[in-house]
C-alpha positions in Angstrom: -58.3 40.1 4.0 -54.6 39.3 3.5 -52.5 42.1 2.4 -50.6 41.6 -0.8 -47.3 43.3 -1.0 -46.7 44.8 -4.4 -43.2 44.9 -6.0 -42.4 47.8 -8.3 -40.8 47.2 -11.7 -37.4 48.6 -10.6 -37.5 46.3 -7.6 -38.2 43.3 -9.7 -35.3 44.1 -12.0 -32.9 44.3 -9.0 -34.2 40.9 -7.7 -33.6 39.2 -11.0 -30.1 40.6 -11.3 -29.3 39.5 -7.8 -30.5 35.9 -8.5 -28.5 35.7 -11.7 -25.4 37.0 -10.0 -25.6 34.6 -7.1 -26.4 31.6 -9.4 -23.3 32.2 -11.5 -20.3 30.8 -9.7 -17.0 30.6 -11.6 -15.8 27.1 -12.0 -12.1 26.4 -11.4 -11.0 23.6 -13.8 -8.1 22.7 -11.5 -10.6 22.2 -8.6 -12.6 19.7 -10.7 -9.5 17.9 -11.8 -8.3 17.7 -8.3 -11.5 16.2 -7.1 -11.5 13.8 -10.0 -7.9 12.7 -9.2 -8.8 12.2 -5.6 -11.7 9.9 -6.6 -9.6 7.9 -9.1 -6.4 7.7 -7.1 -7.7 6.8 -3.7 -5.6 3.8 -2.8 -8.3 2.2 -0.6 -11.0 2.7 -3.3 -8.8 1.1 -6.0 -8.0 -1.8 -3.7 -11.6 -2.4 -2.8 -12.7 -2.4 -6.4 -10.0 -4.7 -7.6 -10.5 -7.2 -4.7 -14.2 -7.2 -5.4 -13.7 -7.8 -9.1 -11.4 -10.8 -8.6 -13.7 -12.2 -5.8 -16.8 -12.0 -8.0 -15.1 -13.3 -11.2 -13.6 -16.2 -9.4 -17.0 -16.9 -7.7 -15.3 -17.3 -4.3 -18.5 -16.5 -2.3 -20.2 -19.6 -3.9 -17.2 -21.7 -2.7 -17.5 -20.5 0.9 -14.6 -18.0 1.1 -15.7 -14.8 2.9 -14.8 -11.5 1.1 -13.2 -10.1 4.2 -10.8 -13.0 4.4 -10.0 -12.8 0.7 -9.4 -9.1 0.9 -6.9 -9.5 3.7 -5.0 -12.2 1.8 -5.0 -10.0 -1.3 -3.6 -7.0 0.6 -0.8 -9.2 2.0 -0.1 -10.6 -1.5 0.3 -7.1 -3.0 2.5 -5.9 -0.1 4.7 -9.0 -0.3 5.2 -8.3 -4.0 6.5 -4.9 -3.0 8.9 -6.4 -0.4 12.2 -6.6 -2.3 13.7 -9.1 0.2 11.0 -11.6 -0.5 9.7 -10.8 -3.9 6.5 -12.9 -4.0 6.3 -15.0 -7.2 3.5 -15.9 -9.7 -0.1 -14.6 -9.5 -1.2 -17.5 -7.3 -2.7 -16.9 -3.8 -3.5 -19.7 -1.4 -5.9 -19.0 1.6 -6.6 -21.2 4.5 -9.4 -20.0 6.8 -9.1 -21.6 10.2 -12.2 -19.8 11.4 -14.0 -22.6 9.6 -14.6 -26.1 10.8 -12.0 -28.7 9.7 -14.8 -30.6 8.1 -15.2 -27.9 5.5 -13.0 -27.4 2.5 -11.3 -24.4 3.8 -8.3 -24.1 1.5 -8.6 -22.1 -1.7 -6.0 -21.6 -4.4 -6.8 -18.6 -6.6 -5.4 -17.4 -9.9 -5.3 -13.6 -9.6 -4.2 -12.8 -13.1 -7.0 -14.6 -14.8 -9.5 -14.6 -11.9 -10.6 -18.2 -11.2 -10.6 -20.7 -8.4 -8.0 -23.3 -9.2 -8.7 -25.6 -6.3 -10.8 -25.9 -3.1 -10.1 -28.7 -0.6 -9.5 -29.7 3.0 -6.5 -28.6 5.1 -5.6 -29.7 8.6 -4.5 -27.6 11.5 -2.1 -28.5 14.4 -3.3 -30.8 17.2 -2.3 -28.2 19.7 -4.7 -25.7 18.1 -7.9 -27.6 18.8 -10.1 -30.5 17.6 -12.7 -29.7 14.9 -12.0 -26.0 15.3 -8.6 -24.3 15.6 -8.7 -21.9 18.5 -5.1 -21.5 19.6 -2.1 -20.5 17.6 1.6 -20.4 18.3 5.0 -19.7 16.8 6.8 -21.8 19.4 8.7 -25.0 18.7 7.0 -28.2 20.0 3.7 -26.4 20.6 2.1 -28.5 17.8 -0.1 -25.5 17.1 -0.7 -23.8 13.7 0.8 -20.4 13.1 -1.3 -17.6 11.5 -0.2 -15.1 8.9 1.6 -14.8 5.5 4.0 -17.4 4.1 6.0 -17.7 1.0 6.4 -21.2 -0.4 10.0 -22.6 -0.5 11.7 -25.5 -2.0 10.2 -29.0 -2.8 11.8 -31.9 -0.9 11.1 -35.5 0.0 10.7 -36.3 3.7 8.8 -38.7 6.0 5.5 -37.5 4.4 6.8 -38.0 0.9 6.9 -35.0 -1.5 6.5 -31.9 0.6 6.9 -28.1 0.3 8.8 -25.9 2.7 7.2 -22.7 4.0 8.8 -19.5 5.1 6.8 -17.4 7.6 6.9 -13.7 6.8 5.2 -12.4 10.0 7.7 -11.7 12.8 6.6 -13.2 16.1 3.7 -15.1 14.5 5.1 -17.6 12.0 8.7 -16.7 11.3 9.9 -19.9 13.1 8.3 -22.0 10.5 11.6 -23.3 9.2 12.9 -24.1 12.6 9.7 -25.9 13.5 9.6 -27.8 10.2 6.2 -26.4 9.3 5.7 -27.5 5.8 2.9 -28.4 3.4 2.5 -32.1 3.0 -0.1 -34.8 2.2 -1.7 -36.9 4.9 -4.2 -39.8 4.9 -6.1 -38.1 7.8 -7.1 -35.3 5.5 -10.0 -37.0 3.8 -13.7 -37.6 3.9 -13.1 -41.0 5.5 -11.3 -39.3 8.4 -14.2 -36.9 8.8 -16.7 -39.8 8.8 -14.6 -41.6 11.5 -13.6 -38.7 13.7 -16.3 -36.1 12.9 -13.4 -33.8 12.0 -10.1 -34.0 10.1 -7.1 -35.6 11.6 -4.6 -33.3 13.2 -1.0 -32.4 12.2 1.9 -31.2 14.4 1.3 -27.7 13.1 1.7 -28.2 9.4 -1.1 -27.3 6.9 -1.6 -30.9 5.7 -3.6 -31.6 2.5 -5.2 -34.7 0.9 -2.7 -37.3 -0.3 -4.2 -37.5 -3.8 -3.9 -33.8 -4.3 -0.5 -33.2 -2.8 1.5 -33.3 -6.0 -1.0 -31.1 -7.8 -1.1 -28.5 -5.0 2.7 -28.4 -4.7 3.2 -27.9 -8.4 0.7 -25.0 -8.4 1.9 -23.1 -5.4 5.7 -23.7 -5.4 8.2 -21.0 -6.3 7.5 -18.2 -3.8 3.8 -17.9 -4.0 1.8 -16.5 -1.1 -0.1 -18.6 1.4 -2.2 -16.8 4.0 -3.5 -18.7 7.1 -6.4 -16.8 8.7 -8.3 -16.8 11.9 -9.9 -14.1 14.0 -7.2 -13.6 16.6 -7.0 -10.3 18.5 -3.2 -10.7 19.0 -2.4 -11.2 15.3 -0.9 -8.2 13.5 1.0 -7.9 10.3 3.0 -5.2 8.5 1.6 -6.7 5.3 -2.0 -5.8 6.1 -1.5 -2.2 5.0 -4.4 -1.5 2.7 -3.3 2.0 1.6 0.1 0.7 0.6 -1.5 -2.2 -1.3 -3.8 0.3 -3.1 -0.8 2.4 -4.2 0.9 -0.7 -5.5 -2.2 -1.4 -7.7 -2.3 2.2 -9.0 1.4 2.1 -9.9 1.4 -1.3 -11.7 -2.0 -1.8 -13.3 -4.3 0.0 -15.8 -7.0 0.5 -13.2 -6.5 4.3 -13.3 -7.5 4.5 -17.0 -10.5 2.2 -16.4 -11.7 4.4 -13.6 -11.4 7.6 -15.6 -13.4 6.1 -18.5 -16.2 5.4 -16.0 -16.5 9.0 -14.8 
């Protein structure tokens, strides 16, 4: 027979008192507020939430733009706004994803203020970068290769390709020779479905992001005046001071009402 250990009444009282004492832990209001603030004000969390919101509202996944690419472009956009020397303009962000085949519509122009996709179309890469796929990139004159990274759109002018838009490369060592190399956005007949049908790819530029002729004026009018263009590809060598996610998150915290929105959800 199993022996049952009896507990006397005084012993039971002591046990109950001990349990109640241990279960009552004083709450420090400042500690709670600190944890709340840490949650709300985490720059990376704020950035992730805002990038996800814009991405979903603009339905960018449906149009073939990967979230990781959009988020990088958005981080650079925010940090360029913070750069007093460059002072990126209106809430327009253009993204070219050269990871994708030139047969795909791999240029997206996004309205960030009222999240929506304005335009999605083809964009050509440089003939020195590859055929259907862009695999090599350069900042060197006469390389005829595309340059990765962040650009600000410059002035509109008329040249051998008609109405065109100058580009200023912001990434030192990767695209800051854009002016010297005459890397501009312009229209080209080889950026079309007929070119794809004929060549099984788009035609190739000398390094410029060339766009369809029939859309050139519309694109220039949308993205002129120091808006951000990000040309992306998975390149181990590419680095940018503008891909600082924590700094971008702090920019959001300082300039938007996200903080209040997050508090209301807790």
